[in-house]
C-alpha positions as CSV (number, residue, x, y, z in Angstrom):
1,X,-20.3,9.8,-22.0
2,X,-21.0,13.5,-22.1
3,X,-22.3,13.2,-25.7
4,X,-24.8,10.6,-24.5
5,X,-25.9,12.9,-21.7
6,X,-26.2,15.7,-24.2
7,X,-28.4,13.6,-26.4
8,X,-30.6,12.6,-23.5
9,X,-30.9,16.3,-22.5
10,X,-31.9,17.3,-26.0
11,X,-34.6,14.6,-26.1
12,X,-35.9,15.7,-22.7
13,X,-36.1,19.3,-23.9
14,X,-37.8,18.2,-27.1
15,X,-40.4,16.1,-25.2
16,X,-41.0,19.1,-22.9
17,X,-41.6,21.4,-25.8
18,X,-44.0,18.9,-27.4
19,X,-45.9,18.6,-24.1
20,X,-46.1,22.4,-23.8
21,X,-47.3,22.7,-27.4
22,X,-50.0,20.0,-26.9
23,X,-51.1,21.8,-23.7
24,X,-51.5,25.0,-25.7
25,X,-53.5,23.2,-28.4
26,X,-55.7,21.5,-25.8
27,X,-56.6,24.9,-24.2
28,X,-57.3,26.3,-27.7
29,X,-59.6,23.4,-28.6
30,X,-61.4,23.4,-25.3
31,X,-65.2,24.1,-25.2
32,X,-66.1,27.7,-24.9
33,X,-67.4,27.4,-21.3
34,X,-64.2,26.1,-19.9
35,X,-61.9,28.7,-18.3
36,X,-58.1,28.7,-18.5
37,X,-57.9,28.3,-14.7
38,X,-59.5,25.0,-14.8
39,X,-56.6,23.6,-16.8
40,X,-54.2,24.0,-13.9
41,X,-54.3,20.2,-13.5
42,X,-52.0,20.0,-16.6
43,X,-48.9,20.0,-14.3
44,X,-50.1,17.0,-12.3
45,X,-50.7,13.4,-13.2
46,X,-54.4,13.9,-13.6
47,X,-54.7,13.0,-17.3
48,X,-58.4,11.9,-17.0
49,X,-59.3,15.2,-15.5
50,X,-57.5,17.0,-18.4
51,X,-59.3,14.9,-21.0
52,X,-62.6,15.6,-19.3
53,X,-62.0,19.4,-19.4
54,X,-60.6,19.4,-22.9
55,X,-63.5,17.6,-24.4
56,X,-63.6,15.1,-27.2
57,X,-62.2,17.4,-29.8
58,X,-58.8,17.4,-28.1
59,X,-58.5,13.7,-27.4
60,X,-55.5,13.2,-29.7
61,X,-53.8,16.2,-28.1
62,X,-54.3,14.7,-24.6
63,X,-52.8,11.4,-25.7
64,X,-49.7,13.1,-27.2
65,X,-49.4,15.4,-24.1
66,X,-49.5,12.4,-21.8
67,X,-46.8,10.5,-23.8
68,X,-44.6,13.6,-24.0
69,X,-44.9,14.4,-20.3
70,X,-44.1,10.8,-19.4
71,X,-41.2,10.8,-21.9
72,X,-39.8,14.0,-20.4
73,X,-39.7,12.5,-16.9
74,X,-38.2,9.3,-18.1
75,X,-35.4,11.2,-19.9
76,X,-34.8,13.3,-16.8
77,X,-34.5,10.3,-14.6
78,X,-32.3,8.5,-17.1
79,X,-30.0,11.5,-17.4
80,X,-29.7,11.8,-13.6
81,X,-28.9,8.1,-13.3
82,X,-26.4,8.1,-16.2
83,X,-24.6,11.2,-14.8
84,X,-24.4,9.6,-11.4
85,X,-23.0,6.5,-12.9
86,X,-20.5,8.5,-15.0
87,X,-19.2,10.3,-11.9
88,X,-18.7,7.1,-10.0
89,X,-16.8,5.5,-12.9
90,X,-14.4,8.5,-13.0
91,X,-10.6,7.9,-13.1
92,X,-10.3,8.9,-9.5
93,X,-8.4,12.1,-10.2
94,X,-9.3,14.3,-7.2
95,X,-8.0,17.5,-5.8
96,X,-5.1,17.4,-3.4
97,X,-6.2,17.9,0.2
98,X,-2.7,18.5,1.6
99,X,-1.9,22.1,2.6
100,X,1.3,23.7,1.4
101,X,3.0,27.0,2.4
102,X,2.7,29.8,0.0
103,X,6.3,30.7,-1.0
104,X,5.5,33.1,-3.8
105,X,6.7,36.6,-3.0
106,X,4.0,38.1,-5.2
107,X,1.2,36.8,-2.9
108,X,0.4,38.8,0.2
109,X,-1.4,36.5,2.6
110,X,-2.8,39.5,4.5
111,X,-5.0,40.3,1.5
112,X,-6.7,36.9,1.8
113,X,-7.2,37.0,5.6
114,X,-10.8,37.2,6.8
115,X,-11.8,40.3,8.7
116,X,-12.8,38.1,11.7
117,X,-9.1,37.1,12.0
118,X,-8.1,40.7,12.6
119,X,-10.7,41.7,15.2
120,X,-9.8,42.2,18.8
121,X,-10.7,39.5,21.2
122,X,-12.2,40.0,24.7
123,X,-9.6,39.3,27.4
124,X,-10.1,39.0,31.1
125,X,-9.5,42.3,32.9
126,X,-9.5,44.4,29.7
127,X,-12.6,46.4,28.8
128,X,-14.0,45.8,25.4
129,X,-14.7,49.0,23.6
130,X,-16.4,47.5,20.5
131,X,-20.1,47.7,20.2
């Protein structure tokens, strides 16, 4: 199962790299008057606005970018669903919740005590000198 998840992750990363590469190519092929800031819609689902800004010279890049962005999200959703299914299909081996005494003489429990356990506590009739 982990091999399949790895393959899905590789395809997701490859489709993300293709989308980034096509976005760079679109910005390079954009008309001279377009600024780089106007391409901030690349991260949203506004493919028509991206195609209008990129111009007709980058039409094929816009289509490849759209397909790569959709493929990236599909692979991410598929990977999340498959990993959730794999966790639910596990053998049920879980950590023990029962507590046991530490009988090992090499372990000093005082080293693992929190500082809050060692602090003085306010008691009725006793002045508290801590600030």
